[in-house]
C-alpha positions as CSV (number, residue, x, y, z in Angstrom):
1,X,-11.8,3.0,17.4
2,X,-8.4,4.2,16.6
3,X,-6.8,6.1,19.6
4,X,-5.3,9.5,19.3
5,X,-2.0,8.0,20.4
6,X,-2.0,5.6,17.4
7,X,-3.0,8.4,15.0
8,X,-0.3,10.7,16.4
9,X,2.2,8.0,16.1
10,X,1.3,7.2,12.5
11,X,1.5,10.9,11.7
12,X,4.9,11.3,13.3
13,X,6.2,8.3,11.4
14,X,4.8,9.6,8.1
15,X,6.5,12.9,8.8
16,X,9.8,11.2,9.6
17,X,9.6,9.2,6.3
18,X,9.0,12.3,4.4
19,X,12.1,13.8,5.9
20,X,14.2,10.8,5.0
21,X,12.9,9.6,1.7
22,X,10.2,12.1,0.7
23,X,12.1,13.5,-2.4
24,X,12.8,9.9,-3.6
25,X,9.2,8.8,-3.0
26,X,8.1,11.7,-5.3
27,X,10.6,10.4,-7.9
28,X,9.0,7.0,-7.6
29,X,5.5,8.5,-8.3
30,X,7.0,10.2,-11.4
31,X,8.5,6.9,-12.6
32,X,5.1,5.1,-12.1
33,X,3.3,7.8,-14.0
34,X,5.9,7.9,-16.7
35,X,5.8,4.1,-17.1
36,X,2.0,4.2,-17.6
37,X,2.4,6.5,-20.6
38,X,1.4,4.5,-23.7
39,X,0.0,5.1,-27.2
40,X,-2.8,2.8,-26.1
41,X,-5.2,5.3,-24.4
42,X,-6.8,2.7,-22.2
43,X,-3.5,1.9,-20.6
44,X,-3.0,5.5,-19.8
45,X,-6.6,5.9,-18.4
46,X,-6.3,2.8,-16.3
47,X,-2.9,4.0,-15.0
48,X,-4.3,7.3,-14.0
49,X,-7.2,5.5,-12.2
50,X,-4.7,3.3,-10.3
51,X,-2.4,6.2,-9.3
52,X,-5.3,8.3,-8.3
53,X,-6.2,5.7,-5.8
54,X,-2.9,6.4,-4.0
55,X,-1.8,3.6,-1.7
56,X,0.6,3.2,1.2
57,X,3.7,2.8,-1.1
58,X,5.1,0.7,1.8
59,X,7.1,-1.6,-0.4
60,X,8.9,1.3,-2.2
61,X,9.5,3.0,1.1
62,X,11.1,-0.1,2.6
63,X,13.4,-0.4,-0.5
64,X,14.4,3.3,-0.3
65,X,15.0,3.1,3.5
66,X,17.1,0.0,3.2
67,X,19.1,1.7,0.3
68,X,19.7,4.7,2.5
69,X,20.7,2.5,5.5
70,X,23.4,0.9,3.2
71,X,24.5,4.4,2.1
72,X,23.5,3.9,-1.5
73,X,23.7,7.1,-3.5
74,X,22.1,7.0,-6.9
75,X,18.8,6.7,-8.8
76,X,18.5,2.9,-9.3
77,X,16.7,2.5,-6.0
78,X,14.0,4.7,-7.4
79,X,13.7,2.5,-10.5
80,X,13.4,-0.7,-8.5
81,X,11.0,0.9,-6.0
82,X,8.7,1.6,-9.0
83,X,9.3,-1.9,-10.2
84,X,8.1,-3.5,-7.0
85,X,5.1,-1.2,-6.8
86,X,4.1,-2.3,-10.3
87,X,4.4,-6.0,-9.3
88,X,2.4,-5.3,-6.2
89,X,-0.3,-3.5,-8.2
90,X,-0.5,-6.3,-10.6
91,X,-1.3,-8.7,-7.8
92,X,-4.0,-6.3,-6.6
93,X,-5.5,-6.1,-10.0
94,X,-5.7,-9.9,-10.5
95,X,-6.9,-10.3,-6.9
96,X,-9.9,-8.0,-7.6
97,X,-10.9,-10.1,-10.6
98,X,-10.6,-13.4,-8.5
99,X,-12.5,-11.9,-5.6
100,X,-15.1,-10.1,-7.8
101,X,-14.4,-6.9,-5.9
102,X,-16.1,-3.7,-6.8
103,X,-14.0,-1.4,-4.5
104,X,-10.3,-0.9,-4.1
105,X,-8.8,1.8,-1.9
106,X,-12.2,3.4,-1.5
107,X,-12.7,3.7,-5.3
108,X,-14.2,1.7,-8.1
109,X,-12.0,-1.3,-8.9
110,X,-10.6,-1.7,-12.4
111,X,-12.5,-4.9,-13.1
112,X,-15.8,-3.2,-12.0
113,X,-15.2,-0.2,-14.3
114,X,-13.5,-1.8,-17.3
115,X,-14.6,-5.4,-17.0
116,X,-12.6,-8.6,-16.3
117,X,-11.3,-9.2,-19.8
118,X,-9.4,-5.9,-20.0
119,X,-8.4,-6.1,-16.4
120,X,-6.7,-9.5,-16.8
121,X,-4.6,-7.9,-19.6
122,X,-3.7,-4.9,-17.4
123,X,-2.4,-7.2,-14.7
124,X,-0.4,-9.0,-17.3
125,X,0.9,-5.8,-18.7
126,X,2.0,-4.6,-15.2
127,X,3.9,-7.8,-14.5
128,X,5.6,-7.8,-17.9
129,X,6.4,-4.1,-17.8
130,X,7.9,-4.4,-14.4
131,X,10.3,-7.1,-15.5
132,X,11.2,-5.1,-18.6
133,X,12.1,-2.2,-16.3
134,X,14.2,-4.4,-14.2
135,X,15.9,-6.0,-17.3
136,X,16.8,-2.5,-18.6
137,X,18.8,-1.9,-15.4
138,X,21.0,-4.9,-16.3
139,X,21.4,-6.5,-12.9
140,X,20.6,-10.2,-13.5
141,X,20.7,-11.0,-9.8
142,X,17.9,-8.6,-9.1
143,X,16.0,-9.7,-12.1
144,X,16.3,-13.3,-11.0
145,X,15.2,-12.4,-7.4
146,X,12.2,-10.6,-8.8
147,X,11.3,-13.4,-11.2
148,X,11.4,-16.0,-8.4
149,X,9.4,-13.8,-6.0
150,X,6.7,-13.2,-8.7
151,X,6.5,-17.0,-9.3
152,X,6.1,-17.5,-5.6
153,X,3.4,-14.9,-5.4
154,X,1.4,-16.6,-8.3
155,X,1.9,-19.9,-6.6
156,X,0.4,-18.4,-3.4
157,X,-2.5,-17.1,-5.4
158,X,-3.1,-20.6,-6.8
159,X,-2.8,-22.2,-3.4
160,X,-5.2,-19.6,-2.0
161,X,-7.7,-20.4,-4.8
162,X,-7.3,-24.2,-4.1
163,X,-8.2,-23.5,-0.4
164,X,-10.9,-21.0,-1.1
165,X,-14.3,-21.9,0.4
166,X,-12.7,-24.3,2.9
167,X,-13.1,-23.7,6.7
168,X,-10.6,-26.4,7.7
169,X,-7.4,-24.5,6.6
170,X,-4.5,-25.4,8.9
171,X,-2.2,-22.9,10.4
172,X,0.7,-24.3,8.4
173,X,-1.2,-23.9,5.1
174,X,-2.2,-20.4,6.1
175,X,1.4,-19.3,6.7
176,X,2.6,-21.0,3.5
177,X,0.1,-18.9,1.5
178,X,1.1,-15.7,3.4
179,X,4.8,-16.4,2.9
180,X,4.2,-16.7,-0.9
181,X,1.5,-14.1,-1.6
182,X,2.7,-11.3,0.7
183,X,6.0,-11.8,2.6
184,X,8.2,-12.8,-0.4
185,X,7.8,-9.4,-2.1
186,X,8.5,-7.6,1.1
187,X,11.7,-9.6,1.5
188,X,12.8,-8.8,-2.1
189,X,12.2,-5.1,-1.5
190,X,14.6,-5.1,1.4
191,X,17.2,-7.4,-0.2
192,X,17.5,-5.4,-3.5
193,X,19.5,-2.6,-2.0
194,X,22.2,-5.1,-1.0
195,X,22.8,-5.7,-4.7
196,X,23.1,-2.0,-5.4
197,X,26.1,-1.6,-3.0
198,X,27.6,-5.1,-3.4
199,X,26.9,-5.9,0.3
200,X,27.9,-9.1,2.1
201,X,25.6,-12.1,1.7
202,X,25.0,-12.1,5.5
203,X,23.8,-8.5,5.3
204,X,21.7,-9.4,2.3
205,X,20.1,-12.3,4.1
206,X,19.4,-10.2,7.2
207,X,17.6,-7.6,5.0
208,X,15.6,-10.4,3.3
209,X,14.6,-11.8,6.7
210,X,13.6,-8.4,8.0
211,X,11.3,-7.9,5.0
212,X,9.8,-11.4,5.1
213,X,9.0,-11.1,8.8
214,X,7.6,-7.6,8.4
215,X,5.5,-8.9,5.5
216,X,3.9,-11.7,7.7
217,X,3.3,-9.1,10.4
218,X,1.6,-6.8,7.8
219,X,-0.7,-9.6,6.6
220,X,-1.7,-10.6,10.2
221,X,-2.7,-7.1,10.9
222,X,-4.6,-7.0,7.7
223,X,-6.5,-10.1,8.8
224,X,-7.3,-8.4,12.1
225,X,-8.5,-5.2,10.5
226,X,-11.0,-7.3,8.4
227,X,-12.7,-8.0,11.7
228,X,-12.2,-4.7,13.5
229,X,-12.2,-1.9,10.9
230,X,-14.9,-0.2,8.9
231,X,-15.5,0.2,5.2
232,X,-14.9,4.0,5.5
233,X,-11.5,3.5,7.1
234,X,-10.3,0.3,5.3
235,X,-11.5,1.3,1.8
236,X,-13.2,-2.1,1.4
237,X,-16.1,-3.8,3.2
238,X,-15.4,-5.3,6.7
239,X,-15.4,-9.1,6.8
240,X,-14.7,-9.1,3.1
241,X,-12.2,-12.0,3.4
242,X,-15.0,-14.3,4.7
243,X,-17.4,-13.2,1.9
244,X,-14.6,-14.1,-0.6
245,X,-14.3,-17.6,0.9
246,X,-11.1,-17.0,2.7
247,X,-10.6,-18.0,6.3
248,X,-7.9,-16.2,8.1
249,X,-5.9,-16.7,11.3
250,X,-8.5,-15.4,13.9
251,X,-11.0,-18.0,12.8
252,X,-8.4,-20.8,12.2
253,X,-7.3,-20.3,15.9
254,X,-10.9,-20.4,17.1
255,X,-11.8,-23.6,15.2
256,X,-10.4,-26.2,17.6
257,X,-12.3,-24.6,20.5
258,X,-15.5,-23.7,18.7
259,X,-18.7,-25.6,19.3
260,X,-20.2,-27.7,16.5
261,X,-22.7,-24.9,15.7
262,X,-20.0,-22.3,15.6
263,X,-17.9,-24.4,13.2
264,X,-20.9,-25.0,11.0
265,X,-21.6,-21.2,11.0
266,X,-18.1,-20.4,9.9
267,X,-18.2,-23.1,7.3
268,X,-21.5,-21.9,5.8
269,X,-20.2,-18.4,5.4
270,X,-16.9,-19.4,3.8
271,X,-18.4,-22.0,1.5
272,X,-21.4,-19.9,0.4
273,X,-19.4,-16.7,0.3
274,X,-22.3,-14.9,1.8
275,X,-23.8,-13.8,5.1
276,X,-27.3,-14.6,3.8
277,X,-29.3,-15.8,6.8
278,X,-26.4,-15.2,9.1
279,X,-25.7,-12.1,11.2
280,X,-22.1,-11.1,10.8
281,X,-22.0,-10.2,14.5
282,X,-22.2,-13.9,15.2
283,X,-18.8,-14.4,13.5
284,X,-17.4,-11.5,15.4
285,X,-18.7,-13.0,18.7
286,X,-16.8,-16.2,17.9
287,X,-13.4,-14.5,17.7
288,X,-14.2,-12.4,20.7
289,X,-15.3,-15.4,22.7
290,X,-12.1,-17.3,22.1
291,X,-9.8,-14.1,22.2
292,X,-8.3,-15.0,18.9
293,X,-8.0,-11.4,17.7
294,X,-5.5,-10.8,20.5
295,X,-3.8,-14.1,19.8
296,X,-3.4,-13.0,16.2
297,X,-2.0,-9.7,17.3
298,X,0.5,-11.6,19.5
299,X,1.6,-13.6,16.4
300,X,2.1,-10.3,14.6
301,X,4.2,-8.9,17.5
302,X,6.4,-12.1,17.5
303,X,7.1,-11.6,13.7
304,X,7.8,-7.9,14.3
305,X,10.4,-8.9,16.9
306,X,12.0,-11.3,14.5
307,X,12.2,-8.5,11.9
308,X,13.7,-6.2,14.6
309,X,16.4,-8.8,15.4
310,X,17.3,-9.0,11.7
311,X,18.3,-5.3,11.8
312,X,20.9,-5.9,14.6
313,X,24.0,-6.3,12.2
314,X,23.6,-2.8,10.8
315,X,25.1,0.3,12.4
316,X,22.8,3.0,13.9
317,X,21.4,5.5,11.4
318,X,18.2,7.5,10.9
319,X,17.2,5.0,8.2
320,X,17.7,2.0,10.5
321,X,15.7,3.7,13.1
322,X,12.9,4.3,10.6
323,X,12.9,0.6,9.6
324,X,12.7,-0.3,13.3
325,X,9.8,2.1,13.8
326,X,8.1,0.8,10.7
327,X,7.4,-2.4,12.7
328,X,5.4,-0.4,15.2
329,X,3.7,1.5,12.4
330,X,2.5,-1.8,10.8
331,X,1.4,-3.1,14.2
332,X,-0.6,0.0,15.0
333,X,-2.0,0.8,11.6
334,X,-5.8,1.0,11.1
335,X,-6.0,0.6,7.3
């Protein structure tokens, strides 16, 4: 259960974000909606469905905060914040097809409502449209960064599919997939503002490192929540990763110490992508027995600390403080 302290902390951080970047976040929403306008009615309808589902908008928020920390004063950060949200949304759309998901953010997934054929095209549209938006801004360095990051994300998806259904995934393979699928885009979000103000390469690298480490931390907490949260809070079924054939860090850490029966149990769920004949509480008991949820949280804290160190070169400011507090927000989140 989420503590009142955590809820209060999340509410306070959200209020602080609204004070700092609230107006620009509203402009990002306007850009997203404007760029879903199309003469093709289905694109508009799907866009309204996606935007109606909300979302944390964490990636746009990071880009806007980094821009403010670098004292950027303009509108291009809003454009690029919308671009990265479109890229992120494209990955979610394709993920739902791959995972055969019927729920996304507590609502019917696009593939469940419109079918896989159209949903594939929507994902492709979002990827291509995001690059078109970036191209229109004319900064080839940013376009190159976004192109490379998108390639890495797709490579991560391919690696994840190759490993799907396997219970013997190594820690190194796990983090390789996380770096590609999740952390790379976080890094790009935080690095893009350095191009907007012609910042030094060292500052740009620090921002990228902050984003990458935050992204890994974010994914680790996501893995934890799959074991500890509920469908009502998370917006998707608990233990959904296992039912999709994905083994994550809590179980990877438990595997070397698990009994033969426990390893067979994990392998059956992952390979069959089903809990048929198995009580899900048995899987929960394994991670509790070997304390790997807390070990995973410790991994997350370590990556949060690395991200915090990456902020050291920048002078104190409200935006820097918000980026620092964002690490605690990610560590304490419940969804």
